[in-house]
PyMOL commands that place a pseudoatom at each C-alpha (Angstrom):
pseudoatom trace, name=CA, resn=UNK, resi=1, chain=A, elem=C, hetatm=0, pos=[245.376, 75.839, 191.448]
pseudoatom trace, name=CA, resn=UNK, resi=2, chain=A, elem=C, hetatm=0, pos=[247.579, 75.026, 194.430]
pseudoatom trace, name=CA, resn=UNK, resi=3, chain=A, elem=C, hetatm=0, pos=[246.975, 71.793, 196.300]
pseudoatom trace, name=CA, resn=UNK, resi=4, chain=A, elem=C, hetatm=0, pos=[245.733, 71.992, 199.849]
pseudoatom trace, name=CA, resn=UNK, resi=5, chain=A, elem=C, hetatm=0, pos=[248.168, 70.639, 202.402]
pseudoatom trace, name=CA, resn=UNK, resi=6, chain=A, elem=C, hetatm=0, pos=[246.597, 69.103, 205.479]
pseudoatom trace, name=CA, resn=UNK, resi=7, chain=A, elem=C, hetatm=0, pos=[247.898, 70.353, 208.808]
pseudoatom trace, name=CA, resn=UNK, resi=8, chain=A, elem=C, hetatm=0, pos=[248.907, 68.408, 211.888]
pseudoatom trace, name=CA, resn=UNK, resi=9, chain=A, elem=C, hetatm=0, pos=[247.788, 69.414, 215.350]
pseudoatom trace, name=CA, resn=UNK, resi=10, chain=A, elem=C, hetatm=0, pos=[251.397, 70.186, 216.339]
pseudoatom trace, name=CA, resn=UNK, resi=11, chain=A, elem=C, hetatm=0, pos=[251.799, 73.752, 217.529]
pseudoatom trace, name=CA, resn=UNK, resi=12, chain=A, elem=C, hetatm=0, pos=[248.182, 74.463, 218.512]
pseudoatom trace, name=CA, resn=UNK, resi=13, chain=A, elem=C, hetatm=0, pos=[247.789, 76.850, 221.437]
pseudoatom trace, name=CA, resn=UNK, resi=14, chain=A, elem=C, hetatm=0, pos=[244.862, 77.639, 223.708]
pseudoatom trace, name=CA, resn=UNK, resi=15, chain=A, elem=C, hetatm=0, pos=[244.854, 81.161, 225.069]
pseudoatom trace, name=CA, resn=UNK, resi=16, chain=A, elem=C, hetatm=0, pos=[242.533, 83.165, 227.288]
pseudoatom trace, name=CA, resn=UNK, resi=17, chain=A, elem=C, hetatm=0, pos=[241.857, 86.835, 227.755]
pseudoatom trace, name=CA, resn=UNK, resi=18, chain=A, elem=C, hetatm=0, pos=[239.570, 88.883, 229.985]
pseudoatom trace, name=CA, resn=UNK, resi=19, chain=A, elem=C, hetatm=0, pos=[237.977, 91.985, 228.486]
pseudoatom trace, name=CA, resn=UNK, resi=20, chain=A, elem=C, hetatm=0, pos=[239.514, 95.279, 229.578]
pseudoatom trace, name=CA, resn=UNK, resi=21, chain=A, elem=C, hetatm=0, pos=[236.686, 97.138, 227.812]
pseudoatom trace, name=CA, resn=UNK, resi=22, chain=A, elem=C, hetatm=0, pos=[233.231, 95.628, 228.275]
pseudoatom trace, name=CA, resn=UNK, resi=23, chain=A, elem=C, hetatm=0, pos=[231.996, 94.009, 225.064]
pseudoatom trace, name=CA, resn=UNK, resi=24, chain=A, elem=C, hetatm=0, pos=[235.354, 94.166, 223.258]
pseudoatom trace, name=CA, resn=UNK, resi=25, chain=A, elem=C, hetatm=0, pos=[237.620, 91.208, 222.488]
pseudoatom trace, name=CA, resn=UNK, resi=26, chain=A, elem=C, hetatm=0, pos=[240.879, 91.455, 224.467]
pseudoatom trace, name=CA, resn=UNK, resi=27, chain=A, elem=C, hetatm=0, pos=[243.999, 92.513, 222.568]
pseudoatom trace, name=CA, resn=UNK, resi=28, chain=A, elem=C, hetatm=0, pos=[246.249, 90.092, 224.475]
pseudoatom trace, name=CA, resn=UNK, resi=29, chain=A, elem=C, hetatm=0, pos=[245.776, 86.434, 225.321]
pseudoatom trace, name=CA, resn=UNK, resi=30, chain=A, elem=C, hetatm=0, pos=[247.711, 84.310, 227.816]
pseudoatom trace, name=CA, resn=UNK, resi=31, chain=A, elem=C, hetatm=0, pos=[248.788, 80.838, 226.740]
pseudoatom trace, name=CA, resn=UNK, resi=32, chain=A, elem=C, hetatm=0, pos=[247.371, 77.970, 228.783]
pseudoatom trace, name=CA, resn=UNK, resi=33, chain=A, elem=C, hetatm=0, pos=[250.210, 75.419, 229.054]
pseudoatom trace, name=CA, resn=UNK, resi=34, chain=A, elem=C, hetatm=0, pos=[250.157, 71.857, 227.757]
pseudoatom trace, name=CA, resn=UNK, resi=35, chain=A, elem=C, hetatm=0, pos=[246.823, 71.500, 225.927]
pseudoatom trace, name=CA, resn=UNK, resi=36, chain=A, elem=C, hetatm=0, pos=[246.213, 67.852, 225.054]
pseudoatom trace, name=CA, resn=UNK, resi=37, chain=A, elem=C, hetatm=0, pos=[242.739, 67.729, 223.511]
pseudoatom trace, name=CA, resn=UNK, resi=38, chain=A, elem=C, hetatm=0, pos=[240.188, 70.215, 222.206]
pseudoatom trace, name=CA, resn=UNK, resi=39, chain=A, elem=C, hetatm=0, pos=[236.670, 68.921, 221.520]
pseudoatom trace, name=CA, resn=UNK, resi=40, chain=A, elem=C, hetatm=0, pos=[234.919, 69.350, 218.193]
pseudoatom trace, name=CA, resn=UNK, resi=41, chain=A, elem=C, hetatm=0, pos=[233.358, 72.801, 218.069]
pseudoatom trace, name=CA, resn=UNK, resi=42, chain=A, elem=C, hetatm=0, pos=[231.656, 72.553, 214.700]
pseudoatom trace, name=CA, resn=UNK, resi=43, chain=A, elem=C, hetatm=0, pos=[227.989, 71.970, 215.551]
pseudoatom trace, name=CA, resn=UNK, resi=44, chain=A, elem=C, hetatm=0, pos=[225.425, 71.121, 212.931]
pseudoatom trace, name=CA, resn=UNK, resi=45, chain=A, elem=C, hetatm=0, pos=[222.764, 73.693, 212.192]
pseudoatom trace, name=CA, resn=UNK, resi=46, chain=A, elem=C, hetatm=0, pos=[219.378, 72.726, 213.605]
pseudoatom trace, name=CA, resn=UNK, resi=47, chain=A, elem=C, hetatm=0, pos=[216.471, 72.562, 211.220]
pseudoatom trace, name=CA, resn=UNK, resi=48, chain=A, elem=C, hetatm=0, pos=[212.761, 73.178, 211.457]
pseudoatom trace, name=CA, resn=UNK, resi=49, chain=A, elem=C, hetatm=0, pos=[210.147, 71.317, 209.492]
pseudoatom trace, name=CA, resn=UNK, resi=50, chain=A, elem=C, hetatm=0, pos=[208.026, 73.822, 207.542]
pseudoatom trace, name=CA, resn=UNK, resi=51, chain=A, elem=C, hetatm=0, pos=[206.211, 71.277, 205.400]
pseudoatom trace, name=CA, resn=UNK, resi=52, chain=A, elem=C, hetatm=0, pos=[202.690, 72.364, 204.605]
pseudoatom trace, name=CA, resn=UNK, resi=53, chain=A, elem=C, hetatm=0, pos=[199.597, 70.404, 203.755]
pseudoatom trace, name=CA, resn=UNK, resi=54, chain=A, elem=C, hetatm=0, pos=[200.085, 71.516, 200.141]
pseudoatom trace, name=CA, resn=UNK, resi=55, chain=A, elem=C, hetatm=0, pos=[203.378, 69.577, 199.845]
pseudoatom trace, name=CA, resn=UNK, resi=56, chain=A, elem=C, hetatm=0, pos=[202.886, 66.195, 198.180]
pseudoatom trace, name=CA, resn=UNK, resi=57, chain=A, elem=C, hetatm=0, pos=[206.362, 64.710, 197.651]
pseudoatom trace, name=CA, resn=UNK, resi=58, chain=A, elem=C, hetatm=0, pos=[209.074, 66.299, 199.820]
pseudoatom trace, name=CA, resn=UNK, resi=59, chain=A, elem=C, hetatm=0, pos=[209.231, 67.769, 203.284]
pseudoatom trace, name=CA, resn=UNK, resi=60, chain=A, elem=C, hetatm=0, pos=[210.702, 71.284, 203.534]
pseudoatom trace, name=CA, resn=UNK, resi=61, chain=A, elem=C, hetatm=0, pos=[213.031, 72.671, 206.190]
pseudoatom trace, name=CA, resn=UNK, resi=62, chain=A, elem=C, hetatm=0, pos=[214.571, 75.964, 207.221]
pseudoatom trace, name=CA, resn=UNK, resi=63, chain=A, elem=C, hetatm=0, pos=[217.808, 76.469, 209.117]
pseudoatom trace, name=CA, resn=UNK, resi=64, chain=A, elem=C, hetatm=0, pos=[217.618, 76.788, 212.870]
pseudoatom trace, name=CA, resn=UNK, resi=65, chain=A, elem=C, hetatm=0, pos=[220.333, 77.602, 215.371]
pseudoatom trace, name=CA, resn=UNK, resi=66, chain=A, elem=C, hetatm=0, pos=[223.742, 76.050, 215.964]
pseudoatom trace, name=CA, resn=UNK, resi=67, chain=A, elem=C, hetatm=0, pos=[224.053, 74.378, 219.360]
pseudoatom trace, name=CA, resn=UNK, resi=68, chain=A, elem=C, hetatm=0, pos=[227.572, 73.976, 220.765]
pseudoatom trace, name=CA, resn=UNK, resi=69, chain=A, elem=C, hetatm=0, pos=[226.082, 71.535, 223.257]
pseudoatom trace, name=CA, resn=UNK, resi=70, chain=A, elem=C, hetatm=0, pos=[226.707, 73.345, 226.530]
pseudoatom trace, name=CA, resn=UNK, resi=71, chain=A, elem=C, hetatm=0, pos=[229.944, 73.094, 228.489]
pseudoatom trace, name=CA, resn=UNK, resi=72, chain=A, elem=C, hetatm=0, pos=[233.099, 72.018, 226.653]
pseudoatom trace, name=CA, resn=UNK, resi=73, chain=A, elem=C, hetatm=0, pos=[235.843, 69.928, 228.244]
pseudoatom trace, name=CA, resn=UNK, resi=74, chain=A, elem=C, hetatm=0, pos=[239.363, 70.850, 227.135]
pseudoatom trace, name=CA, resn=UNK, resi=75, chain=A, elem=C, hetatm=0, pos=[242.144, 68.546, 228.325]
pseudoatom trace, name=CA, resn=UNK, resi=76, chain=A, elem=C, hetatm=0, pos=[245.490, 69.806, 229.668]
pseudoatom trace, name=CA, resn=UNK, resi=77, chain=A, elem=C, hetatm=0, pos=[248.494, 68.239, 231.342]
pseudoatom trace, name=CA, resn=UNK, resi=78, chain=A, elem=C, hetatm=0, pos=[248.088, 68.524, 235.119]
pseudoatom trace, name=CA, resn=UNK, resi=79, chain=A, elem=C, hetatm=0, pos=[250.717, 70.425, 237.105]
pseudoatom trace, name=CA, resn=UNK, resi=80, chain=A, elem=C, hetatm=0, pos=[250.849, 72.745, 240.092]
pseudoatom trace, name=CA, resn=UNK, resi=81, chain=A, elem=C, hetatm=0, pos=[251.510, 75.605, 237.654]
pseudoatom trace, name=CA, resn=UNK, resi=82, chain=A, elem=C, hetatm=0, pos=[248.395, 74.764, 235.663]
pseudoatom trace, name=CA, resn=UNK, resi=83, chain=A, elem=C, hetatm=0, pos=[246.230, 74.407, 238.807]
pseudoatom trace, name=CA, resn=UNK, resi=84, chain=A, elem=C, hetatm=0, pos=[247.478, 77.756, 240.177]
pseudoatom trace, name=CA, resn=UNK, resi=85, chain=A, elem=C, hetatm=0, pos=[247.001, 79.441, 236.817]
pseudoatom trace, name=CA, resn=UNK, resi=86, chain=A, elem=C, hetatm=0, pos=[243.449, 78.103, 236.371]
pseudoatom trace, name=CA, resn=UNK, resi=87, chain=A, elem=C, hetatm=0, pos=[242.449, 79.159, 239.894]
pseudoatom trace, name=CA, resn=UNK, resi=88, chain=A, elem=C, hetatm=0, pos=[243.867, 82.659, 239.274]
pseudoatom trace, name=CA, resn=UNK, resi=89, chain=A, elem=C, hetatm=0, pos=[242.023, 82.787, 235.926]
pseudoatom trace, name=CA, resn=UNK, resi=90, chain=A, elem=C, hetatm=0, pos=[238.727, 81.872, 237.633]
pseudoatom trace, name=CA, resn=UNK, resi=91, chain=A, elem=C, hetatm=0, pos=[239.355, 84.533, 240.314]
pseudoatom trace, name=CA, resn=UNK, resi=92, chain=A, elem=C, hetatm=0, pos=[240.087, 87.108, 237.589]
pseudoatom trace, name=CA, resn=UNK, resi=93, chain=A, elem=C, hetatm=0, pos=[236.888, 86.140, 235.756]
pseudoatom trace, name=CA, resn=UNK, resi=94, chain=A, elem=C, hetatm=0, pos=[234.814, 86.384, 238.974]
pseudoatom trace, name=CA, resn=UNK, resi=95, chain=A, elem=C, hetatm=0, pos=[236.108, 89.929, 239.492]
pseudoatom trace, name=CA, resn=UNK, resi=96, chain=A, elem=C, hetatm=0, pos=[235.599, 90.921, 235.832]
pseudoatom trace, name=CA, resn=UNK, resi=97, chain=A, elem=C, hetatm=0, pos=[232.010, 89.646, 235.618]
pseudoatom trace, name=CA, resn=UNK, resi=98, chain=A, elem=C, hetatm=0, pos=[230.967, 92.179, 238.288]
pseudoatom trace, name=CA, resn=UNK, resi=99, chain=A, elem=C, hetatm=0, pos=[231.701, 94.831, 235.619]
pseudoatom trace, name=CA, resn=UNK, resi=100, chain=A, elem=C, hetatm=0, pos=[229.986, 92.759, 232.881]
pseudoatom trace, name=CA, resn=UNK, resi=101, chain=A, elem=C, hetatm=0, pos=[233.352, 91.845, 231.366]
pseudoatom trace, name=CA, resn=UNK, resi=102, chain=A, elem=C, hetatm=0, pos=[233.732, 88.466, 229.709]
pseudoatom trace, name=CA, resn=UNK, resi=103, chain=A, elem=C, hetatm=0, pos=[236.395, 85.826, 229.287]
pseudoatom trace, name=CA, resn=UNK, resi=104, chain=A, elem=C, hetatm=0, pos=[237.446, 84.826, 225.773]
pseudoatom trace, name=CA, resn=UNK, resi=105, chain=A, elem=C, hetatm=0, pos=[239.204, 81.650, 224.628]
pseudoatom trace, name=CA, resn=UNK, resi=106, chain=A, elem=C, hetatm=0, pos=[241.325, 81.441, 221.504]
pseudoatom trace, name=CA, resn=UNK, resi=107, chain=A, elem=C, hetatm=0, pos=[242.356, 78.305, 219.617]
pseudoatom trace, name=CA, resn=UNK, resi=108, chain=A, elem=C, hetatm=0, pos=[245.443, 79.271, 217.606]
pseudoatom trace, name=CA, resn=UNK, resi=109, chain=A, elem=C, hetatm=0, pos=[247.326, 77.274, 214.958]
pseudoatom trace, name=CA, resn=UNK, resi=110, chain=A, elem=C, hetatm=0, pos=[250.537, 78.903, 213.685]
pseudoatom trace, name=CA, resn=UNK, resi=111, chain=A, elem=C, hetatm=0, pos=[249.878, 77.795, 210.092]
pseudoatom trace, name=CA, resn=UNK, resi=112, chain=A, elem=C, hetatm=0, pos=[246.407, 79.389, 209.844]
pseudoatom trace, name=CA, resn=UNK, resi=113, chain=A, elem=C, hetatm=0, pos=[245.735, 83.044, 209.088]
pseudoatom trace, name=CA, resn=UNK, resi=114, chain=A, elem=C, hetatm=0, pos=[242.722, 83.105, 211.455]
pseudoatom trace, name=CA, resn=UNK, resi=115, chain=A, elem=C, hetatm=0, pos=[242.203, 81.948, 215.030]
pseudoatom trace, name=CA, resn=UNK, resi=116, chain=A, elem=C, hetatm=0, pos=[238.970, 80.603, 216.542]
pseudoatom trace, name=CA, resn=UNK, resi=117, chain=A, elem=C, hetatm=0, pos=[237.459, 82.649, 219.395]
pseudoatom trace, name=CA, resn=UNK, resi=118, chain=A, elem=C, hetatm=0, pos=[234.514, 82.442, 221.740]
pseudoatom trace, name=CA, resn=UNK, resi=119, chain=A, elem=C, hetatm=0, pos=[233.334, 84.023, 224.958]
pseudoatom trace, name=CA, resn=UNK, resi=120, chain=A, elem=C, hetatm=0, pos=[232.797, 81.637, 227.837]
pseudoatom trace, name=CA, resn=UNK, resi=121, chain=A, elem=C, hetatm=0, pos=[232.322, 81.084, 231.541]
pseudoatom trace, name=CA, resn=UNK, resi=122, chain=A, elem=C, hetatm=0, pos=[235.056, 78.989, 233.207]
pseudoatom trace, name=CA, resn=UNK, resi=123, chain=A, elem=C, hetatm=0, pos=[234.338, 76.400, 235.896]
pseudoatom trace, name=CA, resn=UNK, resi=124, chain=A, elem=C, hetatm=0, pos=[236.736, 75.681, 238.744]
pseudoatom trace, name=CA, resn=UNK, resi=125, chain=A, elem=C, hetatm=0, pos=[238.668, 72.433, 238.656]
pseudoatom trace, name=CA, resn=UNK, resi=126, chain=A, elem=C, hetatm=0, pos=[237.781, 69.344, 240.608]
pseudoatom trace, name=CA, resn=UNK, resi=127, chain=A, elem=C, hetatm=0, pos=[239.957, 66.247, 240.958]
pseudoatom trace, name=CA, resn=UNK, resi=128, chain=A, elem=C, hetatm=0, pos=[241.036, 64.726, 237.638]
pseudoatom trace, name=CA, resn=UNK, resi=129, chain=A, elem=C, hetatm=0, pos=[240.867, 60.997, 236.937]
pseudoatom trace, name=CA, resn=UNK, resi=130, chain=A, elem=C, hetatm=0, pos=[244.032, 59.171, 237.992]
pseudoatom trace, name=CA, resn=UNK, resi=131, chain=A, elem=C, hetatm=0, pos=[245.356, 55.846, 236.717]
pseudoatom trace, name=CA, resn=UNK, resi=132, chain=A, elem=C, hetatm=0, pos=[248.432, 53.787, 237.596]
pseudoatom trace, name=CA, resn=UNK, resi=133, chain=A, elem=C, hetatm=0, pos=[251.534, 54.542, 235.508]
pseudoatom trace, name=CA, resn=UNK, resi=134, chain=A, elem=C, hetatm=0, pos=[250.017, 57.285, 233.327]
pseudoatom trace, name=CA, resn=UNK, resi=135, chain=A, elem=C, hetatm=0, pos=[250.521, 60.935, 232.570]
pseudoatom trace, name=CA, resn=UNK, resi=136, chain=A, elem=C, hetatm=0, pos=[248.074, 62.935, 234.668]
pseudoatom trace, name=CA, resn=UNK, resi=137, chain=A, elem=C, hetatm=0, pos=[245.710, 65.044, 232.601]
pseudoatom trace, name=CA, resn=UNK, resi=138, chain=A, elem=C, hetatm=0, pos=[242.820, 67.225, 233.676]
pseudoatom trace, name=CA, resn=UNK, resi=139, chain=A, elem=C, hetatm=0, pos=[239.875, 68.686, 231.809]
pseudoatom trace, name=CA, resn=UNK, resi=140, chain=A, elem=C, hetatm=0, pos=[238.724, 72.234, 232.276]
pseudoatom trace, name=CA, resn=UNK, resi=141, chain=A, elem=C, hetatm=0, pos=[235.091, 73.050, 231.668]
pseudoatom trace, name=CA, resn=UNK, resi=142, chain=A, elem=C, hetatm=0, pos=[234.029, 76.227, 229.855]
pseudoatom trace, name=CA, resn=UNK, resi=143, chain=A, elem=C, hetatm=0, pos=[230.515, 77.149, 228.785]
pseudoatom trace, name=CA, resn=UNK, resi=144, chain=A, elem=C, hetatm=0, pos=[230.335, 79.113, 225.514]
pseudoatom trace, name=CA, resn=UNK, resi=145, chain=A, elem=C, hetatm=0, pos=[228.251, 82.284, 225.819]
pseudoatom trace, name=CA, resn=UNK, resi=146, chain=A, elem=C, hetatm=0, pos=[228.420, 83.722, 222.303]
pseudoatom trace, name=CA, resn=UNK, resi=147, chain=A, elem=C, hetatm=0, pos=[230.735, 85.727, 220.044]
pseudoatom trace, name=CA, resn=UNK, resi=148, chain=A, elem=C, hetatm=0, pos=[231.780, 82.462, 218.384]
pseudoatom trace, name=CA, resn=UNK, resi=149, chain=A, elem=C, hetatm=0, pos=[233.855, 82.455, 215.212]
pseudoatom trace, name=CA, resn=UNK, resi=150, chain=A, elem=C, hetatm=0, pos=[237.092, 83.076, 213.325]
pseudoatom trace, name=CA, resn=UNK, resi=151, chain=A, elem=C, hetatm=0, pos=[239.066, 86.334, 213.448]
pseudoatom trace, name=CA, resn=UNK, resi=152, chain=A, elem=C, hetatm=0, pos=[242.616, 87.598, 213.091]
pseudoatom trace, name=CA, resn=UNK, resi=153, chain=A, elem=C, hetatm=0, pos=[244.928, 85.711, 215.429]
pseudoatom trace, name=CA, resn=UNK, resi=154, chain=A, elem=C, hetatm=0, pos=[246.408, 87.224, 218.567]
pseudoatom trace, name=CA, resn=UNK, resi=155, chain=A, elem=C, hetatm=0, pos=[249.412, 85.062, 219.398]
pseudoatom trace, name=CA, resn=UNK, resi=156, chain=A, elem=C, hetatm=0, pos=[249.064, 84.058, 223.056]
pseudoatom trace, name=CA, resn=UNK, resi=157, chain=A, elem=C, hetatm=0, pos=[251.948, 84.997, 225.329]
pseudoatom trace, name=CA, resn=UNK, resi=158, chain=A, elem=C, hetatm=0, pos=[253.613, 82.447, 227.563]
pseudoatom trace, name=CA, resn=UNK, resi=159, chain=A, elem=C, hetatm=0, pos=[252.475, 82.556, 231.209]
pseudoatom trace, name=CA, resn=UNK, resi=160, chain=A, elem=C, hetatm=0, pos=[254.935, 83.611, 233.840]
pseudoatom trace, name=CA, resn=UNK, resi=161, chain=A, elem=C, hetatm=0, pos=[256.036, 81.192, 236.523]
pseudoatom trace, name=CA, resn=UNK, resi=162, chain=A, elem=C, hetatm=0, pos=[253.935, 83.129, 239.027]
pseudoatom trace, name=CA, resn=UNK, resi=163, chain=A, elem=C, hetatm=0, pos=[250.115, 83.021, 238.394]
for i in range(1, 163): cmd.bond("trace and resi %d" % i, "trace and resi %d" % (i + 1))
show_as sticks, trace
zoom trace
C-alpha cells in the first residue's frame, strides 16, 4: 500500500462561475486572484436525541443536518483589480438571479483529482481592516445555498485585466 503524502496549500485556486443554464453547474470558472485564506468548510453533522423511556444505559442519537454556519469569509489580497472584479461579479450575479441562475464557487488544488464546489450568494465589499506597515487584505462574504460537495475539477481561467 502506498503511503499518503500530505499536501501543502501552495497552488490552491478559488474560482467562480455563473450558471448559463439554470440549475446546472457552469463549465468554466474564472480565477479570483490572490486568495490568502479559506475557512474550514467541513461542518459536523448535527444529531438528534431519540432516547426513549425504555433505554436504561445509553442515550441514542440519529444524524441531523450539516450546518456550514451561514456566510463564509474568504480572504484575498486587496487591489484595484480585485475590487473591480468583485464588483463586476456581484453585478453579474444580480443580473443572473433574475433568471434564477446561481453563482458557484470552486476550491481547486492542482494535486487533487476532485475540486470542492458550492452554490452561493455573494455580498458586496465594504472597507477592509487596515494596519500600519502591512499587506492589505480583504475578506469577501459568500453565503452557501446548497449543491455542496466534491466533483471533477474545472481549472479556473485567469481573469483579464479588464473586469
